[in-house]
C-alpha positions as CSV (number, residue, x, y, z in Angstrom):
1,X,28.6,20.6,-43.6
2,X,32.3,21.2,-44.1
3,X,32.8,23.6,-47.0
4,X,29.1,24.2,-47.5
5,X,27.5,25.1,-44.2
6,X,30.7,26.4,-42.6
7,X,34.2,27.3,-44.0
8,X,36.0,24.5,-42.1
9,X,38.0,23.1,-45.1
10,X,40.9,25.5,-44.4
11,X,40.8,24.4,-40.7
12,X,40.8,20.7,-41.7
13,X,43.8,21.3,-44.1
14,X,45.7,23.2,-41.4
15,X,45.0,20.5,-38.9
16,X,46.4,17.8,-41.3
17,X,49.4,20.0,-42.0
18,X,50.2,20.3,-38.3
19,X,49.6,16.6,-37.8
20,X,52.0,15.7,-40.7
21,X,54.5,18.2,-39.3
22,X,54.5,16.4,-36.0
23,X,55.3,13.2,-37.8
24,X,58.3,14.9,-39.4
25,X,57.0,14.4,-43.0
26,X,58.0,16.5,-46.0
27,X,55.0,17.1,-48.4
28,X,53.7,19.5,-51.0
29,X,51.0,21.6,-49.3
30,X,48.7,20.9,-52.3
31,X,48.8,17.2,-51.3
32,X,46.7,17.9,-48.3
33,X,43.9,19.5,-50.5
34,X,43.2,16.0,-51.8
35,X,41.8,15.2,-48.3
36,X,38.8,17.4,-48.8
37,X,35.5,15.6,-48.7
38,X,37.0,12.3,-47.4
39,X,36.8,10.9,-43.8
40,X,39.7,11.4,-41.4
41,X,40.4,7.7,-41.1
42,X,40.6,7.4,-44.9
43,X,43.1,10.3,-45.0
44,X,45.2,8.8,-42.2
45,X,45.4,5.5,-44.2
46,X,46.5,7.6,-47.2
47,X,49.2,9.2,-45.2
48,X,50.3,5.7,-44.1
49,X,50.4,4.4,-47.6
50,X,52.2,7.5,-49.1
51,X,54.7,8.3,-46.4
52,X,54.8,5.7,-43.6
53,X,55.2,2.3,-45.2
54,X,56.7,-0.1,-42.7
55,X,56.2,2.4,-39.9
56,X,52.5,3.1,-40.1
57,X,50.7,5.0,-37.3
58,X,47.7,3.2,-36.0
59,X,44.6,4.7,-37.7
60,X,42.7,5.2,-34.4
61,X,45.7,7.0,-32.9
62,X,46.2,9.1,-36.0
63,X,42.5,10.1,-36.1
64,X,42.6,11.0,-32.4
65,X,45.8,13.1,-32.7
66,X,44.6,14.9,-35.8
67,X,41.1,15.6,-34.4
68,X,42.6,17.1,-31.2
69,X,44.4,19.6,-33.4
70,X,41.3,20.3,-35.5
71,X,39.0,20.9,-32.6
72,X,41.4,23.3,-30.9
73,X,41.6,25.3,-34.2
74,X,37.9,25.1,-34.7
75,X,37.1,26.5,-31.2
76,X,39.5,29.3,-31.8
77,X,38.4,30.4,-35.3
78,X,34.8,29.4,-36.2
79,X,32.2,32.1,-35.6
80,X,29.6,32.1,-38.4
81,X,28.2,30.0,-41.3
82,X,29.4,30.5,-44.8
83,X,28.1,33.6,-46.7
84,X,24.7,32.7,-48.2
85,X,23.8,29.9,-45.8
86,X,21.3,31.9,-43.8
87,X,19.7,33.4,-46.9
88,X,19.4,29.9,-48.5
89,X,17.8,28.4,-45.4
90,X,15.4,31.3,-45.0
91,X,14.4,30.9,-48.7
92,X,13.8,27.2,-48.1
93,X,11.7,27.9,-44.9
94,X,9.6,30.5,-46.7
95,X,8.9,28.1,-49.6
96,X,8.3,25.0,-47.4
97,X,11.4,23.2,-48.7
98,X,12.5,20.6,-46.1
99,X,16.2,20.9,-45.1
100,X,18.6,18.2,-43.8
101,X,22.3,18.0,-42.9
102,X,24.3,15.1,-44.2
103,X,27.9,15.0,-43.1
104,X,30.8,12.4,-43.1
105,X,32.2,14.1,-40.0
106,X,32.1,12.4,-36.6
107,X,29.0,13.1,-34.5
108,X,31.0,15.0,-31.9
109,X,32.3,17.4,-34.6
110,X,28.9,18.0,-36.1
111,X,27.5,18.8,-32.7
112,X,30.4,21.0,-31.8
113,X,30.0,23.1,-35.0
114,X,26.2,23.4,-34.5
115,X,26.8,24.4,-30.9
116,X,29.4,27.0,-31.8
117,X,27.2,28.5,-34.5
118,X,24.2,28.7,-32.0
119,X,26.4,30.4,-29.4
120,X,27.3,33.0,-31.9
121,X,23.7,33.8,-32.9
122,X,23.1,31.2,-35.7
123,X,20.7,28.6,-34.4
124,X,20.8,26.5,-37.6
125,X,20.1,23.1,-36.0
126,X,16.4,23.9,-35.6
127,X,16.2,24.4,-39.4
128,X,17.2,20.8,-40.2
129,X,14.5,18.1,-40.0
130,X,17.3,15.5,-40.1
131,X,21.0,15.5,-39.1
132,X,23.0,12.5,-40.3
133,X,26.7,12.2,-39.4
134,X,29.4,9.6,-40.2
135,X,28.9,7.7,-37.0
136,X,25.4,6.7,-38.0
137,X,26.3,4.8,-41.1
138,X,28.5,1.8,-42.1
139,X,30.4,3.7,-44.8
140,X,31.1,7.4,-45.2
141,X,31.2,9.4,-48.4
142,X,31.8,8.7,-51.3
143,X,29.6,5.7,-50.4
144,X,25.9,6.6,-50.6
145,X,25.0,5.5,-47.1
146,X,24.7,9.0,-45.5
147,X,22.3,10.2,-48.2
148,X,20.3,7.0,-48.2
149,X,19.7,7.4,-44.5
150,X,18.9,11.0,-44.9
151,X,16.1,10.5,-47.4
152,X,14.8,7.6,-45.3
153,X,14.6,10.0,-42.4
154,X,12.8,12.6,-44.5
155,X,10.4,10.0,-46.0
156,X,11.1,11.4,-49.4
157,X,12.2,9.7,-52.7
158,X,15.7,10.5,-53.9
159,X,14.2,12.0,-57.1
160,X,12.6,14.9,-55.2
161,X,15.8,15.7,-53.3
162,X,18.8,17.9,-54.2
163,X,22.0,18.5,-52.3
164,X,25.0,20.9,-52.3
165,X,28.5,19.4,-52.2
166,X,32.0,20.9,-52.5
167,X,34.0,17.7,-53.1
168,X,34.1,14.9,-55.6
169,X,33.5,12.4,-52.7
170,X,30.3,14.3,-51.7
171,X,29.0,14.6,-55.3
172,X,29.7,10.9,-55.9
173,X,27.9,10.0,-52.7
174,X,24.8,12.0,-53.6
175,X,24.7,10.7,-57.2
176,X,25.0,7.1,-56.0
177,X,22.0,7.7,-53.8
178,X,20.0,9.1,-56.7
179,X,20.0,12.8,-55.7
180,X,20.4,15.9,-57.8
181,X,23.8,17.3,-56.9
182,X,24.8,20.9,-57.0
183,X,28.6,21.4,-56.9
184,X,29.8,24.4,-55.0
185,X,33.1,25.9,-56.2
186,X,35.6,26.8,-53.5
187,X,39.3,27.6,-53.3
188,X,39.9,23.9,-52.6
189,X,38.3,22.3,-55.6
190,X,37.9,22.7,-59.4
191,X,35.1,22.2,-61.9
192,X,36.9,19.1,-63.1
193,X,36.6,17.6,-59.6
194,X,32.9,18.4,-59.5
195,X,32.3,17.2,-63.0
196,X,29.7,14.6,-62.0
197,X,27.5,17.2,-60.4
198,X,24.3,18.1,-62.2
199,X,25.0,21.8,-61.7
200,X,28.1,23.7,-60.6
201,X,27.7,27.2,-59.0
202,X,30.3,29.7,-57.7
203,X,28.3,30.6,-54.6
204,X,25.2,29.6,-52.5
205,X,23.4,32.6,-53.9
206,X,23.5,31.0,-57.4
207,X,22.2,27.8,-55.8
208,X,19.3,29.7,-54.3
209,X,18.6,31.3,-57.7
210,X,18.4,27.9,-59.3
211,X,16.0,26.6,-56.7
212,X,13.8,29.7,-57.4
213,X,13.4,28.4,-61.0
214,X,12.0,25.1,-59.7
215,X,9.1,26.7,-57.7
């Protein structure tokens, strides 16, 4: 979802920067880019380890405080899916390709994003046969749990499934579950970070072109 369906990575990064500012921490802005693709609780633990040894913030409290910032920013700025999303989903519908959403984000955040998109004229939820979020599994990405649950929901073998990911954690999760992984380049990642992907593309339009060759 984040960074593929919607351009929320900048919002996540800004929310973490505001959160770290409230803690009075000095950090390189690039440091926060390393959070992309990982769960919020994992990133709070990383902040504790890197900046707050001996005075750690409780993970649950940190997650709650950061998420309040993120949700306020999200409601203010999110309006539409990423460029190419509607074209890709339409291509899949026309060619009877089953679609699913697999995200490490909390269920409330997944639902909020889908609701915001629907309110703005993008009813994407109805195009997904399965929606799996981080609350439904024991371990979030880079663990394979989210993708394993998704392919079970779809009743499909991993070998017949592909996914689009914009982070190393997401690609690692997909590959560990046995899926074909398409890495999507964004301003917040590099080809090196997506090196385990089977294919790296600069936009969703190139992902659609690749799928066309499989028909």
